[in-house]
N, C-alpha and C positions, 0 to 999 in steps of 0.2 A: 611363508605367506606373508603378503603386504598388508599394510596397514587398512589398505579400503577393504579387503576381504576379510580382515579380523574384525572390523566394526559390523559389518554384513553379518556374519556368522553370529555376533554377539546379539545383534537385534534379532535374528532368527530363534536362538536359543531363548531369548526373554519371552517373545511371543509364543513360543512352542512351537514352531512351523519349521518343515524341513529345510536345511541349507541348500538342497538341490532343487528347490523352487525355481520353476523358470522366472527369468528376469521381468518379463511384463507383469506375471503375477505378483513378484516382489513389489513392482512400482506401484501396481494398482493397490496394493495394500498399504503401501507408504503413503500415497495420495488420500486415501481414505481416512486413515489414521490423522493426518495431518489436519483434514477439513474437520473431522469429528473432535479432535482433542486440542486443537489449537486455533482453527480459525471461528468454529462456533462459539467456545467458550471467551475467546477474546472479543467477540461481537456483544454478547451479552454484558461481560464486564464493562466494555466501553460505554453501551449504552446506559448502564447503570450510573457509572462515573459521569458521564454527560449530562444526566439529569440532576444529579445530586450536586456535582459542582457548579452548573447553571442555576441551580436553586439556591446555593450559597452565595452566589454573587449578586442575585437580585433579591436577597432577603427573604426568600422563600423556605418553606419547611421542606419540600422535596420528597422522594419517594419513602415512605415510613409505614405503609400498611400491609404490603406483600410480603410476608416473610420477616425475618429479624433485620430491622433497619431499612426493610424495602428490599433484599437483595434478590427476591424474586419479582421484582417490578418487570425486567425484561421478559420473562415467561408471561406475566400477565398481559404485559402488551402485546404479545404475539398471539396469545388466545383470543384476547378483543379483537385483533386485527383480523384474524382468520374468520371470523363471525360474520365479517361485513363484505358482501358480495353485491355486485352491480346487477341490474336486471338488463343492461345490455349484451346483446349476443355477441359474441367475440368472434371475428372473422379469421379465416386460415393466417391470412397476413398479420395480424395483430398478434397472434402466438408465435408466429413463424419470427417475427424480427425480436418479440421478448426473449425466445430462445437464442438467437444470434447474440443479443446483449449480453446474455448470462453466460452463455460458452465463450465469447470471447474474453470476458472478465476472468474466469475460472480458468483458462488456459495458463494463465500465468502461476497456478499452484505447482506445477510441475518444477518451475525454476525458482520458486521462493527459497531464499537461503535462509535457513534456520539454525544454522552451526555447522562445524566442520564435520561432523558425524550425520548431518541430514541435509546432503547436497546431491539430489539425485541426478540433475543436470548442472554440469560446471564445464561450460565450453566458452569459447571466446566471443560467442553471440548472446551468452546468458543476460547479460546486463541491458540488451536491446529488446528482448522480448515484450518487457512493459510497454514501450512504444507502440509497438506492432498490435496489442492488445488494445491499447487506449483508442487507436485511430479506427481498430474495428467496432470497438465498443461505440464511438462516437458514430460511426455510421449505423450501427444497429438503434441507437438511441433516436436519430434522425428519421430513419425510416419508420420506426415504431411511431413518433409523433406525427408523421404522414400519413400512417395508415389508418389513423384514429378519425381522420376526416373531421377534425375540429379546429378552430382557430388557436387555442392554446396549444395543442399537440403540434401544430404545424410551424407556428413560430417558435416553440421551445425547441423542437429538434434543429431548427436552421440556427438557434441561438448556440446550443452545445456544440454544433460543427463547428460554429466559428471559434468558440473558446477553445476547442481541442486543438485547431490549427494554429491559433495564437499562441498556446502555452506549449506546444510540442518542440517548437524550434529551439527556444532558450533551455528547456529542459534538455533537450539532446545535447546541446553545445556544453552545458554545465556537466553532463555525464562524461563527454570527452575531457574534460578537466581532469577528473578523476583518474581517467585512464592514463594520460600523459604523465600522472606521478609514477604509476606503477609499471606503465608499459604492457598492460593487459587489461582485459576486461572479465576474466574469469573470477567468478565469487572467491574463491580460494586465495587467489593472489590479492584481490583487493582487500580482503580481510587479514591477510598476513603481513601486508605491508604497514599495517597499524598494531597498536599492542594495546594493554590496559589503560596505561597511563594517558590522560586526555592529552598531554603536549606532543604524543605521538600521532595522535589522529590527523586524518587528510585535512580536515577543516581548519586546523590549528598549524598546519605545516609552513603555510605562507598566505600573506594577504590576497593573493589571488584566488586561492582555494577557498577561503573563507567567503569571499564573494561569491564563488561557483555554488557552495553549500546553501546561503541564503536564496540564490537564483533558483537552484533545484527544488526548493521546497515550496516556494511561492510559486514556481512555474507548475507544480504538481497540483497545487490548488486550482489553478486555472483551466490545467489540462483536463482534470476529474470533476471540475465544477464542484469544488468544495467550499463550504461555507468560509468565510464571507465573500469568496469569489465565485458565487454559486447564481448569478444573475439569470443566467441562460435556463435555469429550471424554477427558479423562486421568486420570479419578481413578480408584482401585484396586477400588473397589467394583463398577465397571461394564466393567472391562478393555478400555478403551479407547474404550467408548461405540460411536458410529458406525462407527467405523473399524476395530472389532473384527472383522468379518466382510468386511474389504475385503482383497483379496489382489491380488499381483501388477499388472498395468495399471492396475486400477481403484484399487488404494492409491497407487501413484505418482502418477496423476491427481489423487488426493485431497489428495495431501501438497503436491504442486506448487500446486494451489489455493490453499492455507494458506499457501503462501509467497507467492504472488503478493498476496494479500489484505495481507499483511503488508508487503510491497514497495510496493504502492500507498499503503498508508496513510503510509509513511515519507515517500514523494515528495510527497504533499499536504500532509502537516506541514511539510515544508521550504519548499513553495511558500506556505504560508498564514503562516508565523511566523518562519522561519530564511532570509530573504532570497533565497529562490528559486534561480534560475540566474544572478543578475546576476553581471558582471565589472565589474572597474575602468571607469569611464565612457569615459575616454581610451582604452581597448583596443578598447572595444564601437565607439565611434564611428570608430575607424581601422580596423577590419575592415569596418565597414558601407561607409565611403567607399570602399574597394578593392574592394568587393563581394566580398570572400573569405568567403561565406555558409558553405561547407562547414566552414572552420575555426572559425568563430564558433559553430556548432551543435556542432561537436565539443567545443570549450571549454565551452560552456554545459551540456551534457549530463554532461561530467568533473565540473563544480561540483556540479551536483545530485546525481549519483550518490554524490560523494564524501560529502556531508552526509546523503544517505540511509542509506548504509552506517555512517555514524557512529552514528546513532541505532539502527539495528538491532542492532549490535554493543554499544552501550549497554545496550540492553534484552535482550540475550544474556546479557551479564555480569550484569544484577540477577537474571535468571532462574536463572542458574546457583548462584548464592551465597544464593538465598532459597526456602524451602519453597514449594510449590504450594498454591493455597488452595482451599478448599472452594467448590461452587458457590453455597452459600448465603451465604458470606462475601463473594464477589464481588458478587453481586447487592445485598447490602446496602451494601457500600462505594459501589457506583453510585448507588444512590437517595439514601442518606444522607450522603455525604461529596463525591462528584464533582458531584452534581445541585445541591446548596446552593451551592457555590462556583461552577459554571458561572453561575449565576443573579446572583451577587454580581457576578462578573467582567463579565456582560453590563450589568447595572445601572452598574457603575462605568466601563466602556468608554463607555456612551453620555453619560454625564455628562462624562467626559473630553473626548471628541470636541465635546459643545456647549461646553465652556469654551474649548478651542481655537479653536472657530469665532468665538466673541465678542472673544477677545484678538487 
């Protein structure tokens, strides 16, 4: 029995299900567990940390009433939001494009890399799926804004589409830089090319990869309209853009979708450039030899989430201490700054890889 089948059997035994379960059923259960036990708790934790961290930066108290030290504040925010509903009758087009927006975003869940024992899809195209989803997501947001029949919705949708196109090019080029170093775009190979020690990470392997790392992170902020580069959604002249006419359940779905995009981009950034989920080699070898797959998966997931949340909190800190940029400034920054730097990083990474191969 190979290692792949071994950990699948181990997971089936852990959850008390038959190892002869059809692959589609196993994949469905894996996606459901990922969503319920990783994505949703991460969203609640990030919401709490965002509010608490922002309050500390602004010398405010922050959440402290809902539960111990305000730990239940995300649940309180959700319940409060669900009570607010608009009297506006939604048309089939509104619901349809909100569904497209949601499905396009969560389609990346199947390729989310969460550890060496949690890779449902590991192909040469896995690293490119987020770009496809981001483009479809931008289309869904744009048409959701157009279907509202309002000026904020219309302009908000157009601006988000412009941001997405501007951010997708440098992000794609930065991704190619990581692939040049490893010669593959499989999550497993990208992760195995790095180790636990920081000096083995892709972003520190040479100056061009570090530039690609910076470009990839900032391009993601533009691509997904994440603060402080979220001018397409949050400028005062359009009063929230697409989200200005969303209420209650629809608004909560929209905001959680934005968090998921932020979270997913942080995870793939860690896998591409920051050592992925790698543990010390001696510890990983010991756990594999003892077939302690559950503990190995938990430790890898913990390392991956710790790095991802560190990136997200760093971006939150930058967003809280810097003013929000206009959408024209954001697109100019993407085309005139990020894109040239990404091309230089790609050429430099290619030359560096060729020189390393010769010596």
